[in-house]
PALUM-907115 format. One record per residue (C-alpha): z, y, x; residue in one letter. Coordinates in steps of 0.001 Angstrom, whole numbers, plus 500000, padded with zeros to 6 digits. Layout:
// residues N
ZYXA
...
END
This chain:
// residues 1152
502649495350503039M
506200495977501966W
507118499681501711P
510903499417501794F
512676502077499826G
515071503505502407S
512557506027503654S
511025506966500329Y
510388510735500307P
512873511678497613E
514767514954497652V
518492515609497663S
520354517964495335F
520457520567498067H
516680520487498413Q
515969521136494739L
514159524295493795H
515660526606491228E
512523526408489089K
509675523960488455Y
506648524174486193D
507364520726484731Y
510520518630484698V
510033514952483858V
513246513167482862V
513101509447483567G
511053507870486352G
510329504704484414G
507143503090483148T
505863506327481623A
507567508851483888G
505871507661487083C
502454508009485479V
503211511425484099L
504610512724487404A
501437511565489142N
499136513285486661R
501025516554486414L
501380516906490196S
497720516105490909A
497034519818490753S
498762521508493704P
499282524511491424D
501826522559489339N
505351522139490686T
506918518991489235V
510423517527489357L
510960513881488382L
514595512969487693V
515503509267487703E
518891507734486892R
518410504729489175G
517494504324492840P
514147503624494485V
515355500048495113A
512159498906496798D
512746495620498589T
510451492811499545W
511731490730496627A
510804493511494202S
507159492855495067R
507250489078494534V
506116488536490920P
508485485756489930L
511513486977491868L
511279490483490438S
510825489319486822S
514542489372486234N
516272491135483384F
519627489951484693S
519336491683488075G
521573494719488458G
519992496681491297A
517030497766489216S
518427497445485702S
520885498937483234Q
522803496670480853K
524239497543477463R
525721495535474614S
524820495998470979T
527258496455468174E
528289493159466571Y
525213491758464780Q
526324490457461433T
523340488187460879E
523541486695464385L
527357486532464423R
527526487934467966R
526596490829470209Q
523335490886472150V
522919492126475699Q
520213494791476020L
518643495461479409V
516149498012480652N
514888498965484090G
516833501608485967S
514895502437489108A
511653504209489911L
509151502341487747G
511776501503485143G
511239498317483191T
507840497823484855S
509890496822487926R
511637493884486225I
509529492828483251N
507066489972482897Q
504211492279484025M
502188491562480887L
499215493783480168Y
498424493587476453T
497188496594474517R
497643495371470975G
495248495162468069V
492685497917467456Q
493524498070463764R
497178498899464424E
496304502149466207Y
493960503057463370D
496908502611460993I
498893505021463189W
496193507631462642A
495974506885458927E
499719507409458606S
499374510969459896G
499321510620463722C
496029512378464208E
494375511624467531G
495953508196467942W
493259505963466421A
491799503254468639W
488781505355469558K
491180508096470670D
493520505967472751V
491123503451474318E
489930505886477031P
493523506355478155Y
494085502626478503F
490980502470480666K
491812505599482656K
494810504111484453S
493493500544484557E
491925498708487454R
491008495251486142A
490534492959489122L
489025490003487243D
485717489575485500E
485973489067481731T
483622488279478876D
483853491949477824D
483874494046481012P
483161497260479103D
486607497180477546C
488335497450480908H
488832500262483368G
487835499617486977K
488802502797488816N
492440503429487897G
495530502990490005E
497161500275487901W
495919496768488657R
495909493774486343N
494545490258486575R
494801486770485104T
495772483518486795D
495064479815486622P
497853477849484964F
500257476465487529F
502028473820485440F
500363471038483422P
502387471983480354G
500301475114479907Y
497071473138479903H
498520470741477352K
499764473583475145A
496304475133475215L
494665471811474344A
497120471289471495S
496388474741470081C
492711473874469981K
493490470510468415N
495330472103465490I
492718474793464897G
493506477854467047F
490532479220468995P
490760480180472669F
490526483948473203I
488726484780476434G
490155488280476736D
493146489254474633I
492451492963475286N
488842492922474067S
488141494403470640T
485188492009470332K
487482489017470153N
489591487866467249S
493242488946467419P
494216485416466339F
494271482500468744G
495460481250472099C
494913483288475249A
495799483583478886Q
497771486694479647L
497009489539482018Y
499568490577484608F
499973493854486476T
499540492462489975R
497499494023492755D
494970492650495218E
497759491384497487N
499387489494494594Q
502283491982494481H
503927493268491336R
502078496491490550N
504743498460488715S
504001502027487704T
506147503108490652Y
503953501183493077H
500733502200491335A
501342505870490595F
504067507046492982L
503688505192496276P
505414506822499215A
502222508078500854N
501191509953497709L
504615511531497252V
504647512619500895K
501287514317500553R
502503516144497466R
505925516997498889R
505262520685498349R
504711520396494616N
506294517047493629L
510002516400494032H
511635513107493089I
515392513008492584L
516942509554492151T
520464508411491311N
520826511477489088A
521988511853485483L
520294514273483140A
523347515600481288E
521672517906478798K
518692520109478128I
519507523788478415V
518045525381475287V
517509529139475052G
515374531232472732H
511976532862473048R
510615534962470232N
513489533762468097G
512587530075468532E
514588527439470424P
513019526800473826W
513832524130476407A
514496526327479425E
516021523910481873G
517878520725482629L
521472520187483717Q
521641517295486147I
524407515640488128A
524549513032490821S
525749509657489560R
528625509927492007S
529651513176490297G
529711515134493539S
526820517452492671N
525729519283489542R
522891521719489080K
520695523409486477I
516977523588487187V
514627525737485153T
511346524537483642A
508683527228483556E
506330525308481280H
507811522128479810E
510426519415479970I
509092515932479169I
511532513147478319L
510529509680479532C
513988508129479321G
512945505263477082G
514015504214473626A
517706504625474525F
517690507397477122G
515438509911475368S
517340510069472037P
520640510092473916Q
519638513169475916L
518275514905472825L
521540514382470974M
523645515487473947L
521524518646473892S
522130519378470199G
518868517916468880I
519399515096466379G
521164514260463117P
523258517337462387A
526180515492460812E
526477513091463730H
526351515922466279L
529091517785464445K
531295514700464583E
531229515020468362H
531533518781468458G
528004519316469773I
526443522599468615P
523351521846466538V
520156523294468032V
517822521398465716K
518624519000462895D
516288516041463433L
517529512949461570P
514842510762463186A
516431511025466616V
518151507685467236G
516892506181463988E
514146503574463355N
515169501417466341L
513017498291466458Q
512695495330468797D
510816492026468861H
513329489295468129L
512586486004469907G
513695482460469037V
513415479671471599T
512928475919471202I
513347473990474465A
512299470525475649Y
512935468411478699R
510090467693481144V
509910466266484682P
511440468652487216M
508144469150489043E
506606470471485807H
509116473314485581S
509953476524487393L
513478475179487553L
512298473099490536S
512396476085492894I
515987476821491901E
516992473266492710K
515140472951496034S
515441475567498785L
512628473952500738W
510342474066497739L
511178477746497329F
510371478469500990L
507140476505500680T
506037478560497709H
507148481759499363L
504725480973502163F
502020480014499687Y
502450483467498216W
502628485254501570L
499646483594503192F
497428482494500320R
498513484495497302G
499120481272495343T
501962479102494078G
504896479348491722M
505973482823492840L
502621484304491886L
503200484734488166A
506263485416486039P
507603482949483515V
504964483709480867L
501300482792481280Q
499995481861477840L
500396483224474315A
499347482273470778I
498939485122468283F
498735484379464571F
499690485541461099S
502397483595459330S
500438484010456102S
497622481900457605S
499868478836458046L
500734476198455499N
504232474965454759S
504125472606457759E
503165475368460173G
499501474367460495L
496547476745460026P
495054476894456541I
491423475877456998E
488584478210455991K
490878480939454771R
488992484265454863P
490326486735457407V
491484490020455920D
490780492782458486P
494015494513457475D
496121491467458325I
497603491702461795L
499264488994463859P
502969489012463031D
504038486144465287I
503477485441468961E
504269482002470336L
504908481917474095I
505057478619476008P
506966478764479272M
507863476273481969A
511461477467481902Y
514308478086479492Y
513556481008477188G
517050481793475935F
519185484089478126P
522141481820478854S
523307479129481252D
521924475667480595F
521926472123481947N
519609472127484972K
519567468399485669S
516003468098484350R
513009470374484009G
512573472580480946V
509559473598478850F
510176476165476082S
508298477657473166L
509483481136472173M
508621482453468715T
508467486262468776M
508545488405465632L
505897491086466193L
506346493220463067H
510021493217462101P
511060494920458898Q
514603495422460139S
515354498797461724T
518486499905463509G
519875503008465144N
521744504332468129L
524516506889468209R
526662508709470727L
530210507557471295T
531156510641473299S
529802513895474675T
530179512469478181V
526609511844479474P
527319508424480971D
529476507162478107A
528148503972476475P
525964504308473403L
526599502689470062S
523420500616469615I
522895498653466442D
519446496991466194P
520518495375462882K
518557492226463726Y
517527490296460591L
519149492875458331S
515948492704456307N
515669489118455066S
511869489393455012D
511971488833458792D
513071485210458346L
509887483931456694E
507481484598459585P
510066483170462006L
510209479964459915H
506442479699460198A
506491480315463932G
509127477661464569L
507216475088462533K
504070475837464483L
506004475438467744A
507166472006466595L
503576470994465695R
502291472076469092I
505034470123470864A
504271467044468770E
500591467246469676D
501410467681473377M
503529464540473213R
500820462636471310N
498355463580474052C
500567461888476614G
502517464827477970Y
506109463760478917P
507874466201476592L
511302464945475493D
513351466394472664N
516439468378473683W
518421468041470493E
520829470969470905E
517909473284471701E
515896472402468584M
516320472970464830P
518096470116463106Q
515507470138460335G
512579472115458939E
514187473243455715D
514914476977455454D
518649476514455885E
518292474541459146S
515750476982460503L
517893479982459595D
520883478454461347E
518809477815464486F
517352481352464394I
520821482871464320R
521978480615467163R
519007480779469523R
517556484256468976S
517473486964471620S
515973490314472398T
512597490458474160T
513516493899475550Y
510808495685473516H
512861498598472178Y
510987501406470447S
510612504125467819S
513903506031468203T
512042509372468530C
509138508327466402R
505937510322466039M
504660511575462716G
502933514487460940P
504721517815460543D
505413517326456890E
507120514051457635D
509882515643459683A
512087517107456925P
512415513690455312G
513852512267458496G
510824510233459432G
509642511806462713A
511072513474465795A
507820514491467552V
504398515570466342D
501068514004467283E
501084515946470550Q
504533514519471303L
506206517923470936R
509769517796469622V
509857519445466227F
511491522867466247G
512065523148470026V
509360524703472174Q
508620523479475697G
509954519980475005L
508114516686474600R
508858512970474615V
506479510427476155A
507686506826476144D
508079503863473751A
510511505848471608S
507588507810470080V
505829504759468601F
505767505141464792P
506875501489464698W
507082498728467270V
503573497600468153L
502630493954467770G
502113493617471533A
504014493743474784H
504802497417475251L
504114498124478926Q
500408499026478634A
500843501086475440P
503636503072477119V
501349503947480035V
498661504912477532M
501117507314475895V
501778508934479272A
498042509252479881E
497095510417476405N
496430514005475365H
494982515859472386Q
491814517797473241D
493109518295476790G
496015520421475531K
498929518250476627M
499001518288480402W
496444518788483170P
495604515223484139F
493759514621487389S
490194513413487437S
489292509726487317E
490275507700490336S
487700507239493019Y
486633503787494254P
484949502587497391E
481200503296497237I
478336500807497455T
474891501705498773L
473697502082495172D
476414504651494501G
475579506930497426L
474361510445496845R
471068511586498293K
472733514234500440K
476156515060501888Y
477395518027503870D
478821515756506582Y
478052512153507450I
480545510364509700I
479293507169511295V
482170504831512097G
485425504589510161G
487495503663513194G
490359505324515033T
488613508698515125A
486458508414512012G
489355508002509571C
491109511101510914A
487900513146510865L
486999512075507317A
490433513161506133N
490144516589507726R
486565517388506691L
487134516271503081S
490380518225502687A
488320521172501446A
486904520099498087S
483683522051498657E
482736519727501556N
480985516521500548T
481662513823503128V
480275510323503608L
482108507907505924L
480129504802506874I
481950501826508363E
480387498628509680R
483402496492508766G
485398495953505562P
488656497503504396V
490368494184505195A
493865495275504189D
496183492286503924S
499905491822504293W
499462490382507801A
497516493480508870S
500699495494508319R
503048493265510349V
503157494810513839P
503155491644515923L
500810489598513719L
498211492361513504S
498194493109517246S
495574490483517935D
492300491081519729F
491540487384519405S
491593487479515613S
489153485608513439D
486711488495513220G
487711489927509857T
488816493150511532R
487081492889514904S
483684492738516553Q
483161490598519629K
480553491043522345R
479965489459525740M
479451491459528898S
476764490739531441E
477738488277534156Y
480065490053536603Q
479211489167540202P
482251488607542380G
484374487784539332L
482069484889538484E
482332485191534735K
481451487148531659Q
484091489139529752F
484640489058526025Q
484693492662524847L
486387493290521484I
486813496344519324N
488096496852515799G
485576496574512996S
487286497628509787A
488550500891508357L
490839502124511109G
488852500388513843G
490810499318516898S
493927501034515531S
494071498032513152R
494352495415515911I
495636497163519045N
499121497275520497Q
499848500470518501M
500800502441521626L
501102506192521291Y
500619507730524731L
498923511052525359R
498437510863529104G
499293513266531903V
499010517019531397K
497243517547534743K
494419515188533786E
493394517339530827Y
493567520407533038D
491164518594535350M
488791518108532401W
488740521884531921A
488370522500535664E
485257520299535766T
483539522402533113G
484901521125529780C
486071524519528576K
488719524345525844G
490048520918526859W
492951521852529119S
496428520635528154W
497298523935526512D
494126523622524420D
494579520005523296V
498352519748522825E
498306521393519345P
495840518757518153F
498086515930519299F
500946517478517356K
498884518262514244E
498407514633513252S
501741513351514584E
504829512518512566C
507387511452515159F
510168509426513541L
512417508831516527G
514570510863518843E
513258512307522085S
514658514065525109S
512024516722524416D
511719517074520652S
509541520192520929K
506699518177522372C
506279516163519178H
504784516897515784G
506788515960512709T
504590517076509805Q
501467514972510360G
500330511806508648E
500362509544511698W
503789508066512368K
505117506858515701N
508497505702516892R
510245503669519551T
512232500502519024G
514984498547520702P
513974496226523549L
514134492852521851F
514203490440524818F
516687490563527734P
513823490482530228G
512854494035529286F
516320495384530091Q
516202493582533425K
512877495247534247V
514442498672533624V
517376497830535899E
515112496445538602S
512925499579538541C
515974501783538950K
517137499653541873N
513891500334543742I
513985504067542902S
511583504163539988L
513331506498537520P
513762505881533818Y
511466508162531760V
512992509097528416G
509722510135526788D
506347509512528408F
504765512057526045N
506923514936527234S
505472517321529798T
509038518028530976N
509592514463532174N
508298512852535372P
504970511085535101V
506043508260537412I
508670505737536326G
509729503156533774C
510212503836530086G
509995502554526539Q
506748502978524680L
506058504717521375H
504333502715518646F
502412503875515592T
504746502294513050R
505872503961509853D
509274504248508191E
508871500792506678N
508169499218510083Q
504507498695509152H
501564499224511452R
500425502794510848N
496749502600511759S
494562505642511240T
493252503940508101Y
496771503676506670H
497732507158507866A
494651509226507055F
492698507304504418L
495140505425502177P
493674504561498810S
495469507402497047Q
493820510018499272V
490375508569498713V
490794508374494949R
491918511965494739Q
488930513310496657R
485716512960494639P
483992514774497508N
484743511885499890L
482691508703499758H
483495505673501896I
480863502990502338C
482019499846504150T
480151496775505346N
477186499034506117A
475228499381509366I
473694502663510462V
470315501694511834E
469451505092513221K
469981508813512944V
466941510485511426I
465749513185513821V
462822515485513049N
461305518398514892Q
462770521623513530G
462203525314514296I
464911525197516959N
463983521790518335G
464985518228517366P
467225518342514315T
469312515656512612T
468372515288508951D
470404512222507962G
470907508525508608V
469220505261507700Q
471694502560506765L
471634499039505419S
474037496467504007S
475473493842506337R
475090491204503631F
471650491728502127N
468340493478502679T
469332496659500881Q
468437499774502884R
468891503466502145K
468330506883503689T
470946509586503160V
470403513234504109A
472955515571505650C
473175519270504924E
475283520268507922R
476035517595510507E
476133513938511424V
479146512996513573I
479163509682515438L
482592508041515698C
481365504534516379A
483083504127519750G
481846503731523328P
479487500907522329F
478469501942518819G
477802505646519425S
475437505216522407P
473818502303520572H
472941504495517570I
471815507399519770L
469411505196521703M
468052503542518547L
467385507107517325S
465389508110520392G
468188509913522228I
468927508423525616G
467433507585529019P
463701508198528664A
462574505289530819Q
464833502789529068H
463725503930525596L
460124503636526675K
460784500057527839E
462029498995524402V
459371500952522499G
461467503722520930I
459866507196520647P
461808509749522662L
463490512766521056H
465768513733523920K
466199512399527456D
469964512093528042L
472187509755530109P
473429507929527042V
475099504611527864G
475926505573531443E
479401506009532979N
481005503103531079L
484599502717532229Q
487488500444531284D
491002499775532516H
490628496584534533F
493804494476534611A
495327491531536452V
497982489242534978S
500971487752536819V
503183485296534910A
506624483695535360H
508612481030533563R
511768481902531586I
513878480194528887P
511988479707525620M
514550481776523696S
513661484792525860H
509977484674524981S
507626485304522084L
506222481837522739V
509132480568520644S
507453481965517536L
504398479803518138E
506173476597519054T
509124476702516665R
508059477370513049P
511621477819511798W
512065480738514188I
508951482348512761F
510328481925509236I
513634483502510279I
511908486394512020E
509593486977509078L
512593487300506792F
514277489654509248K
511233491892509141W
510840491651505375L
514448492367504505I
515847494443507367W
512817495653509319G
514093494036512512T
513314491113514796G
510458489837516901M
507720490809514424L
508734494452514595L
506877495411517770A
503689494183519408P
503719492297522704V
504168495475524769L
507414497441524642Q
507891498853528103L
505658500371530800A
505925501303534452V
503584504059535679F
503131504540539401A
500813506002541987S
499558503599544636S
499652506406547203S
503417506672546687Q
504088503014547545L
504720501568550989D
502859498490552266P
505379496227550517E
504944497959547160G
508186499939547212R
508239503621546220P
508245506133549079I
511072508455548116L
509646511486549957A
506515511341547785K
508227510538544505Q
506715512436541534N
504724514980543490S
503325517556541068I
499797516769542209D
500089513034541624E
498572511282538643I
499514507637538002P
496668505313538920D
498439502040538109I
500496500766535194E
502628497658534836I
503182496326531338M
505926493682531197P
505741491333528247M
507678488329527008A
504429486424526640Y
501433485441528700D
499383488534529510S
496248486720530589S
493350486096528248D
493214482312528772H
495196479450527295G
498468478435528912F
501154475756528930D
503603476571526113K
506272474045526978S
508471476848528363R
508880480549527811G
506719483068529640V
507394486523531064F
504392488260532543S
503273491538534058F
499905493023533222L
498871495169536168C
496434497847535035V
494025499995537048L
494252503387535332L
491635505346537322R
488804502989538216P
485923504250540289K
483602501488539127S
481205502492536369K
478932500439534154G
476239500857531546T
475306500059527981V
471655499250527257R
469547498045524374L
467989494610524443T
465609495434521596S
464761498220519199K
466104496026516389A
469330497602515197Y
471156494273514914D
470168492970518345A
473049492467520818P
473701495138523415L
473482494590527144Q
476900495707528375I
477592495697532099D
481044497152532993P
480424496412536704R
484103495703537201Y
485189496167540861L
481672497200541874S
483360500012543794N
485572498378546465P
487978501330546330D
489394499775543153D
490992496948545130F
493487499171546967L
495545500283543924P
495359496777542447L
496869495300545615R
499612497919545509A
500498497224541882V
500654493462542508L
503094494047545353R
505185496387543182L
505242493730540475T
506563491225542969R
509377493571543985R
510355494088540318I
510478490354539581S
512509489759542735E
514988492401541588G
515264490701538190M
516016487362539835R
518530488936542220A
520431490363539245S
520816486880537778G
517919486818535308Y
516468483272535022P
512887484173535961I
511059481470537925E
507816481647539853D
504837480066538120W
502797479156541155K
499434478862539418T
499842482289537778E
500824484257540875M
499145485332544137P
499623482802546913Q
500537485561549339G
500723489332549750E
498013489719552350D
494853491492551210D
492773488322551122A
495257486450548912S
495650489400546593L
491880489961546313D
491382486292545481K
493995486496542725F
492492489748541422I
489106488057541065R
490691485058539339W
493362486318536888R
491722489446535522N
490938490763532103R
489887493817530118T
492436495982528336T
489826497023525736Y
489984500678526855H
486252501390526925Y
485140504993527321S
482773507693528637S
479345506363527552T
478506509712525886C
480547511765528273R
481301515451527784M
480368518086530336G
479144521658530759P
475619522384529650S
474384522905533217E
475583519414534033D
473262517725531572A
469983517891533554P
471648516100536476E
472430513184534227G
476168513681533935G
476800514627530299A
475598513811526802V
477662516286524744V
478917519792525448D
482498520999525193E
482075521294521424K
480947517648521277L
477399518658520290R
474674516360521591V
472552518327524044F
469150519252522685G
469620517835519170V
470806520098516370N
473410519043513780K
474608516044515768L
478011515463517420R
479979512590518899V
483770512337518462A
485384509233519916D
486475507894523309S
482864507774524488S
483031511560525092V
485859511371527657F
484535512739530985P
486190509684532563W
488618507068531302V
492020508692530931L
494948507186532818G
496691506194529590T
496220504154526444H
493368505697524480L
494477505613520828Q
496301508976520695A
493690510862522807P
490949509528520517T
492694510927517434V
493197514202519283M
489408514360519845V
488859513851516092A
491362516584515234E
489773519023517669K
486276518139516448C
487292518862512848A
488779522182513942H
485574523172515747M
483425522222512754I
485557523957510148L
486396527017512265N
483206527757514232P
484108531404514815K
487460530507516368K
485919528269518995D
END
C-alpha cells in the first residue's frame, strides 16, 4: 500500500546515457505526465531530471498530512521582493520532489470555465479552445464518483479524482447559507452543463484507497518505471544548469542539457536527439531559459550571459491568485485544529483512514467553494436578483470556507477556527522574475507586484462582504460562529477593507504565465515566449509545458489544467502519446474471440497472462472467479497471510469426512487476482534438484532440474544476499528476500538444531547447499516490504492499461470449456462463462488455445464439467463424454501436525492480538521504517530432514547426514504463534512447531456432485489412508521434541503445554496425537497430473510433458494440478515456474 521511496528505480549520474531522444526538465505536476507519455513507446529514450528527491513516505499518501506548503522535504521556499502594497514580503512555495506541487497541494481537481479556454483560442492560441482541450482533461482522468454529467469525465485514465461528504458541520451550514442568500448548488463544478456561478463541493485527486494521487503516484509509480528502465531514466536531486544550444541549418537548436548533482559532486552534459521539454514550473522554466541565454536581452547582458534569443516575455507576466482570509472561532470539535491538540484524536482518525478510508485525514483543508462575479453583487455583497447572465462574464472571485485558519501564520489555538478565504481569480496585476546571478542555484528576484493594479481591490471588497453575509447567515441559523475581531475587517467601508486586505492577504501558490503562449506575431512585442504548440520562439528542439505557458492565470485551481497542458498536442504533432488507458473488462466488454483464454487469475494465471500478452499481436483473455480485492491490508505481509480471512480473497470448501481423523477439513485457496499468492505465507522455495530429475526419469521429458531452473530464474528478482548468488534471478518481476528473525525463539531453534548436528543452510534455493538442515526462508516481498503476489508482480494496473491486447474479467465463473469434434478429434473452441452476481452468461471463442490455471480443484472441476474426465463418473452425473481421462485422481496435500509450547507474551505474535497498543506501534514501524512484527508472515524459519536419517529418538544419524540420494520427507516450521487450526488460550505467548509430511503416499480424489457448475465439489484427500505416512510423522514429532528440549537447556523460557503435545513418544501416543492435532497446509496438487503419453491409458496422467490435455486439441493445464506428485517443498515458486515454462512452450513451439 505504501511504496516507500528508498528503492525507487532512479538512476545515478554514472548510469546516465550520453544521448536521449527526449529530455524532460522538471519532474513535477506536468513532468511526470509527460515522461509517462513519451516513454510509452519503447522506441523513445527519455530522461526526466528532477531537482528534488523521490521523498515517498507513508505520510505523503495521507491526504491531510501531505497537504502542507510549509513542509521542507517535498517543497522549495522562496521570498518575494518587498511588496509595496502589502508592506511586507510574501513566502512563495512550490513542490520540489517527483510529482512537484501535486505532492503537497490541496489536491483540487477543477478545470475552469469553458469560455475561458475559448478566449485563449480567440486571442491567437489556436488549438486551445474548450473543444480542443476537453479530450486531454478526460484522457488522464479516472473519475471514481458518479456525477450528474458523467459524459464530461474520463473513466480510464491513470489520475483518480473523487468528491467527499462534508466532515464538519460548518460546511453544511455554509452551503445552506449560500442557498439562503441566492447562490445555487452546483452538482459538478467540472461540467459544462452547469452554471459557473454558485456553491459546489470540490473534487480531490485521491485514489481508490483514499491516498493522495499525485502525478508521481499516478503516472510514474515504481513498477512502471522499472518496466521501462531501458528507455526511461529518472534522475533526482539534480540541477539543470543550462540548455546547451548549438545550431542546425543556421538556426539555434537545443542540443543538450548541462546538469549537476545538488551536492555539486557530479556534472554532466546529456544530448537530446529530438527535443528538450521544460516542465520546471512558473519559476524554474523561465530561470533555466534565462541561464541558457533565452530571455530579455538587456537583462541577460547585465549578467554577462550571451544572448541566444531575445524573448522579453520570459520571466514577465507573472500572475497569482491573491487570497484574503476572514477567521471565526468555533467549538474545537468543529475544526481540524482538534487533531493538532489531541494526539489520541489524531491516532483515532489515522485508523479511520487506514481501515475505513474515512475521517479527518481523508480530505485536505478545502472541501467547498463558491464561485461568483463581483459585478453580480450589490454594495452589501448580496446577489443582485434577476440580473441577466452575460455569457462573457466569468467568475472573478472564489470564496473558500475551511475548518481551519486560512492565513499562513501562527495563531491562537485555544479554540477551534472556521475561515472564509476570498480568492481573486482574475487579477489585473502582473509581476516578473529576474536572475540575481549566473549561478544556477542562486535565489531569483521574484516580484509578483500584488495589488499594483488598483482594479484588483474592487472584486476583493465584494468577496469580503459576501463572506461576512454568509457568516452572519450561519450564525442566524444557529451555528456557533463567534467573531474573532483581529481576524476580521474593522468595517465595510473601502478604507477598512483595503487595510484588512493588505494585512491578511497571502499567496494561494497558483503562479503562472512567465513563459506565456501566444501567436507568432505576438512575440516581437514581448507578449509570448512559446507558440501554440509550446515551442520556444526562435530555438528549435525546445518546448515548455507547465503553468508558465498559460496566457494568463486561469480562474481555477491550476493542477488539472497543468496536466491537460502536458497531455495536449496539436494534430498529433507534439509528442507520441500512448493509447488510452485500459480498464478491467465486464462481460459486456468482452470480444467474441481471443487468441488465448486463460481460466484462473491465480498464482500461475497472472504470470501466464503477462507472458502471453507481452507480444502485442496476441489477444489474451484472463478470467478470474474472484475480484481484484486490492486493499492496504492485502499488502501488509503479516495481515495478508491469512487463510481464515473473511472470504474477500479466498474460497472455502469442506472435505469429505476423514475416517480415522474423525473430522472434515476446511480446504481454502485464494480467490482473487493472484490467487493463493495473495493470502499465503509468501514462501519462495523451489524444492530439491533431485526431485525434478525424478520427474524427468518417470517420463516427463523436459522437466529435469537443468530444464526448469531457467524458468525459476526468469521471473525472479532476488533482493537479498545469498551464499550462491548465481542460483538466483535478478531481472524478473517477482521479488523475494529474507528478513531478520524477529523473535528470540527463532534464534534458539537455530542453535538447538546445530547442537543436534542439523547444519545451518544459508540458502535453501541453492543447489550447492545441503538439502537437510535449518535455515531462514525467502519471502515474496518487494523493496517496500509489501507482499509481492503474482498479481502485484505480473499484472499491476499499469501493465494492464498499457496492453490493449490483454483483457481481464473478474468475478466471472467459467462454466465449461466448449469442445467440439474437429478433423483431428475433440477440439477446444472457447469457454462459456457467467457473472457471479447476476444471470449474465456469455460464450467466448479462442483462436489458438485455452489454458486452465484454476488450481488443483478448479482445473479438474472445469475439465469434468466439459466432458473430460473419468467416463463412469461423468456418466453418473449426466455429462456427455469427450475424453476418458483420470481427471480428479491423485489428489495430494502436505498433511501437518501441530505441537505448541508456552512462552512469554513479548516473545510471541499473540501480543499483537491481545495488546492493541503493540499493534499500533508495529504498524507505524512497518509504515515508516519497513520493520517490525508486520514485516514477515508467521513462518520465518524451516528445518528440513529425512526420517530415514533419524534414530529412534529423533536425533540425526551422522553417518547418513545429507546423503546425495536423500530427499527431505519432513519439514518443521517453528512459529511464534499457534500453528494449529483451532482456537487457543491467548492468556500467554505461544511458540509452536508445525510438523509437515512432505512426501505423502496417501492419495485422494476430486469428484462432481452435480453437473451444475456452481454445485460444491466432493473432495476426499484420504489423509493417512496409507499407513506408511505415520512413520515419518512419528519421526518428525520426536525431532521436534529434541529441538524444544535443546531450547530449554540453553535457557530459553519455553514451557510444555500439556494439551498441545503428545503424551508420550511411543508409537501409540504419537499416532493418537497425529490423529488429533492435524491440519492441512493448503498445498493441494496433482489432480491433472503430468506424464508420458503411454502412461495415459493406464490412468496415470491427464496432460503430457507440454501440459497438453491428452486427446483434446487446443487445451492445456498450467498450475500445481499438473505436478506428477506433490513436491517436497512449498508450492508457490514451482507453480510460477510451470506458468513460465508453459508460456515458453506456447510461444516457442519449435524450440520445445
